[in-house]
N, C-alpha and C positions, 0 to 999 in steps of 0.2 A: 466673696467667693473671688479671686482672681480669674477673670478674662481678657481673651487673645483674639486677636485677629490673626489669621494666615502669621503667628509667631510671635507678633507684636502686640506688646502689652497697653489695654486700653485707659483709657480715664476712668474714677472712681467719679459717678454720679453724685454718690450720697456726700461723699466730703466735699464737693463740690457748691452741694446744693446748702449744705451746713457752714462753708465760709460764706456763702454773699448774704444768708438768714442773719449771719453773726455781723456783717458789714452793714448789715439795714437795708440789703439792693434787693430787686428782684427776681422772684426763679423761674422758670421758664415751667415748659411743658417736659420739656426733653428729661425731667427732674424725675419724672414716674414712666418715663419710656422706656429710658436708657438704664444699664447693658442688657436686652430681656430679646430674648426668640421665642414667639408665637405661630404655630406649626396646626391647623387644621388636617381630618385625614385624608381628605379627599382632593377637590375642584382646585380651590384658591389652593396661593402662594403662600406660604411660610415667610414670613415676614420677622427682620430684627432690625433694631433702632439702638447705637453704639454713637459711643462719644472716642475721640480718637482725637490727637495732637496733628498737627498738620505735618510735621517732621516726621512722626512715626508710620502717618498714611503715606507720605513719600517715599518710604522706606520697602514701601510693600510693591514686588514685582508686578506681578501678574493680580490685578484689580477686578478681571474676569470670571475669576474661579477661588474664592475666599471661602477660609474653613475658619467659625468662630468657633471657641471653647472656650466652656465654663467651666472651672477645676473648682475644690472644695478644700480644706485642711487636712483632710482623713485621704488625700493623695487618690482621692475618684475626680471622673473626669465625663465630660460629654461635648461632643465637637458635630457642629451643623454645618456638613459638606455642601461646596459647588455655589455658594453664594454671589451675587454679585449687589451693586449699589444698582438704584429704581433711577437715582438722578445725581448731580454734582453737590459732595459734602457743602451742608449749610455751618457757615464760620458760627457760634456764640457770639452773642453781643453782652459779653464777660465781658471784667479786667482780670488779665493776666501777670504776673511776673515778670514774662519775657515776648516777645513779639511771636512767641509760637501757639499761635490760633488752637483753640479745641473746636474742632467739628464736629456734628452732628451727623452723622451717617445712616441711611436709613439704605436694608440689604432683605433682597429676596430669593427663597431659593430657584428651584430651575422651572417647576412649573411656568412662572410666570414666561419663560421661554418659552417653552411649549404650545404655552394659549397665543403662540405670534404663529405656529404652523397653519398651514390651509389644508383642508379636509378637499371643498369642494365636489363633494359625489353625495351621492343616495345609494340608498339598500332598500333592495324589496319593495319596491312603490307599487301598491294597488293601481290599476285602471280603474277607470267608472265602471267599464262595459266589463270588466270582469278579469281577469288574470292578472301578470305581473306587465310591469312596463320594463323592458329588455334591457334596455340599457343600464338598469341597476339591480341587474343578477349577475349571478358569478358563473362567467362562462354557458349564460343559458337558465343553471340553477339557482333558485333561493338559497341567497347566502344565509348560515346558518348562525349561531350567536359566537361561536369562534372564528368563523369565518369572520366576520365583523368588526372583531377585536384585533385578530391579526391584521387586516386592512389595515386597519387605522395606526396599528403600532407600527407597521411598515413605513408608514408616512412622515411617523417619527421618524423614524429612526435613518430614513433619509437624508434626514438636517445632521441631528444628535447620532454620528455613526459612532460612540461609545455604548449607545445603547443597548443591551444582549440582544442577537439575531432575531430569537423568537418573543413573543408577544410572551406574558404572563399566562398562564393557565387559569380557567375558570375553577372554582372551589365544588362547582358538580356543572351536571349537562342540566343548562334552562328547560322546559318543556316552552311548546312550540314553538314559531318559527318568528324572527325579527322581521317585522315590519313597517316598511313608514320611516324611515329615517332620512331626512335628506337636511345635509350641513351642506351647503353651498355656500352659507356665511356664519357655519360656527366652525372654529379653529380645531384642531385635531385632537388636543388633549381632553375639551371642552366633551366634544363627541363621544370618545371612549369614556367618559367620565358617565356621561346620560346612555348609554347602551349597557353598561355595566350597572346602572341603574333600574335601565329598565328590566335587564332579565335578574332583578335583586340581588344587585352585590355592589360592595361601594371599591374603588380604585383605591388605592393607600399607596401613599408615597413618603417615604423615611426620610425624613433628611439627614439622618445621621449617615447613612448609607449612599444617598443617592439611589437608591431601589423601592422600584413598583411593583405593587403586588394585587389581586383580586383577591379578595375578605368577605365575608358573610358580615352584615354589620354587627351582628353582636358579637363580631369577635375584637369593635373598633371601638367599644364601649368604656372599655376599663382602661383603653389608653391612651384617648385622643380624645382634644388635640391635646399636643406637645407643650407645653408652655416651660421657660423658662428663664430666671430674670437673677440678677445680682441681688 
């Protein structure tokens, strides 16, 4: 299964592993982790591991928004978009025929960046004496579930302006009023997932389209997590 990163072909970890074993040389953890991408349904980011030549890595102009593509011999392919490296590439300690080092690169999807957006507010906090804490209300009225979701989505969109202007819609209207959500030390993405889970839903991030939706948990069973490996 050929694998490419933003149009640049990647190294075959199985071939490299076999060559090292034939030469009676040690094989590292990379041999079972590259080339792969695993994406959970909800709050944690999808993670990919790839092997790439340094010269190929240098040819990629935009390293902040990468596309990882897996293709098969039948003409089908799947691509994971808007990925970014989480650290500097690690050169493998393996012999090569040239000075062009093989790099181990770890990638994550945008969820890891969404988790860096601050929330710094609370929603519908109850007072010990009864009633609501005014500062946690929506213009004097308790937030609805949809309004909490919309407010958290606005915080994400304030940083990532390419997100849709409207928050993902809820699959149905939850019963009751959301209460006692304090997110001063919680990022906006985690807060969004927490609120939706409390309402009985899941936040689904699709790494193939960069789309966010809110779904019923039963709808995630047959398709999540996404896992692709060469």
